N, C-alpha and C positions, 0 to 999 in steps of 0.2 A: 331817301330815294334818289338815284342818280339822274342826271339831266336827260339822258336818253329815255328813261322810263317816264319822266315827267312829260316829255314831248309826245310820247306815244299816248299817254292818257289824255293829254290835251286834244290831240287829233281825233281820238276815239270819241271824246265828249262832243267835239264840234260836229263830227260826222253824224252822231246820234241826234243831236239837236237839229241839224239840217234835214235829216230824214224825217223827223217829227213834223217839221214845217211843211215838207213836201207831201206829207200824209194827211195832216190835220191843219187846216188853214189857220186856226187860232194861234198856232205856235209860230207862224211867220211874224205875227204882231208881237208875240212874246219876245222873239229875237230882237225886234226893234226897241222894245221897252228896256230889255236887259242892256243893250248897247248904250242907250241914252242915260240910264241910271248909273251905269258904270263910269261913263265919261263925266257925269256930274259929280260923282263921288270922288273921282280922281282930281278934279279941278278944285272942289271944295275942301277935301281933306289933304290933298297933295301927298297921297301915299300910293305906292305901287303894290307889289306883292300880290296877294290874292285877288285884289280888285282888277289888276292888270290881266291876271289869268282868266277871270270871268269875261272881261272885255275881249280878250283874244278868242275865247271860245265862241262868243257871239258873232264877232267879225268873220271868223272862218266859216261858221255855219251859214252866215248870210252869203258869203262868196260861193258856197256850194249851191245856193239857190238862185244865183244870178242867171243861169240859162233859162230857168223857169220864168223868172221875172221879165226877162227880155222877150220871151214868147208871149206872156200875157200882155205885155205892153204893145207888141205888134198886133195883137188881136183886139184889144180894148182901147188902145190909145192912152191908157192911164198908167202912171208910174206906181210901182209898189203894189200892183194888183195881184194878190195871192189867190183870189177866187171870187165867186159871186155869193154873197151872203144876205142879199136883200130879203129873201123869203123868211130867213130865220129872224131877221130884225122885225119884219112885218108881224110874224106870229107872236113874238114876245111882247109886241106893243098892242095886241088886240084889246079893245076896250069893253068887250061884251061880258055880261055876267055868265057864269058857268063855263067860261073859257079861261084857261090858266097859263097860256103862253106856250103850249106844246105845239110842235110843228105838224102841219097837215098837208097831205098831197091833194091834187085836184080831184082824184077819184073819191076820197073821203069827204071832201067839201060838197061835191054834188050828190053824194050818197047819204048825207045827214041833213035832215030838214033844217035844223037850227044853223048849222054851218053854211048851208046853201043860202039861207035868208040873210045872213050877216056878211058873207064873203063871195057869194055866187056872182054878183055883178062884176067885181074886180077880176075874178077868174075867167069870166066870159070875155072881158076886154083883153086878157092875156093871150087868148087863142090866136094863133097865126103870127105872133110876135117872135123875134129872135130872143135868145137867152139874155143878151145884154139889155134889150128893150124891156123884157120882163123884170129883170133885176132892178132897173131904174124905176119902173112903176111900183114895185114892192117898196123900194126905199122911199119914194114920194108918199105913198100911203102910210108908211110907218112914221115918217116925220110928222104927218098930220095927226096921227094917233098920239104920238108923244107930246105934241104941243097942246092938244086938247085934253089928254087924260094922263098926266104924268104920275098921279098917285096909283092908277091902275097898272101902269108899267112897273112901278116898284113892287106892287103886290104880285105881279107875274114873275118878276125876278126872284122873289121869295119862294114862289111855287117852283120855279126853275131849279133853285138850289135843292128843294125837296126831291125833284125828279133825278137830279144828278146823284144825290146821296142815297135816296130810298126808293127811286123809281115810282114816285107818287107826288102830286096828284095829276090826273089827266082830264081834259075837258069832256064833259058829257059822259063820264065813265063812272059807274057805281063802284063803291068800295068792294074789294075782293079779298078773301082770306089769303090768296097767293101773294099779296103784298108783303106778308110777313117773311116770305122767302128772301126778300131784299132787306127789309127793315132790321130783322134780328141779326143776321150775319154782318151786315154793313155797320150796325151800331158797334159791334165788337172792334171794328177798325176805326170808325170815324170818331167815336168818343175819346179813345186814347189819343188820336191825332189832334183833336181840338185841345185837349189838356196839354199835350206836348207843345202845340203851337202857341198857346197862351204863355206857357213857361218860357219858351224861347223869345217871345215878344217882350216879356218882362226883362229878360237878360239884354235884349237889344236896347230897350229904353234906359236900362242901367249902364249901357255901354260896356257890357261884359259878355258879349256874344262873339264867339269865334267866327272868322270870316267864312269858313266852309259851311257852318251851320246857317249863317245869314244867307248864303247863296242858295241853299236848299229851301229855306223858308221863303225867300223872295221868289224863287221860281214857282213854288207851289201856290203862293198867294196870287201872283200875276196870272198863272195859267188857269187856276180855278175861278178867279174873279172875272177873267175875260170870258170864260165859258158860260158863266152865270148870266152875263149881260145879253146873250143871244139864246134863242130857243135851243135847248139841249136835252139829252137823255142820259140814262144811267151808264150807257156804254162809253160815254165820253169821260167818265171818272175812272174807268178801268185803266186807262193809260197812265193815270197818276197814282195808282195803287203802290207801285214800287217806291215812289217818292214819299208817300205817306208812311210807309214802313221805315224808310231811312230817317224821316223826321222823328218818328217815335223812338227809334234806336238811338238817335243823337241825344234826345232829351233824357232817356233813361241812363245813357252812359255819362252824360255831363252833369246831370242834376238829380235825376230820379233815384240813383243808387245812393247818393249822399243823403237825400231826404229819408230813404228807407233806413239807412245806417243810424241816422240821428234818432229816428223813431224807436228803433230796436234798442239803442243805447238808453233812452229814457225809460223804456219798459224794464230794463235790467236794473 
């Protein structure tokens, strides 16, 4: 590939990365993690090439987001403020039984007897407050929940992963046959992706993983892991489906075909 094509691909990747960050807040923090890890890898391994390319994509994506970050700083007074996520942190930290960390709005809270009993007092105090004040109150309540009930938070994160992948479970919601509409088709994608990810991780620990595969695997782990830590839903996995498909294709091309060939050879 000539240098002009490489530059175009780099710019397109950076534009797509920046657009993701401006669309979904979590990807703003993914950009930051990618930049930090790339810098650390360059310093520790003292190698350029693919790592420098990944770093360039992250830096250019961040530059595209500077106008938004300047605006949020002017409004909030905080640096690197991608958005308000206090309510998502609050709901993933809920310590109550039969609540699994899924996000709820005010109407649902006041319309459900159990939710109203557990969270109604906080939502009443939120009335009349600005968005920033509400966000700060959510964060304070979440910190208190995390400090007092860390095990419940981890259980909610596990449930959150279930919602991301299979759209299940939800608080105070009975099991429904329609859950299979997510579980069955998503399993056909997620199970191969898990196997591919484990195979690529093995190559990584064996120091035999190509840089492009490491970049895709790292992006997926950071993005999915970050989404799992805050209240999320199945639609937030949708944006990662193309990355999952690339991950599976990379493993099949780089390892899966050779395994299949060896197996066929033994059969013969």
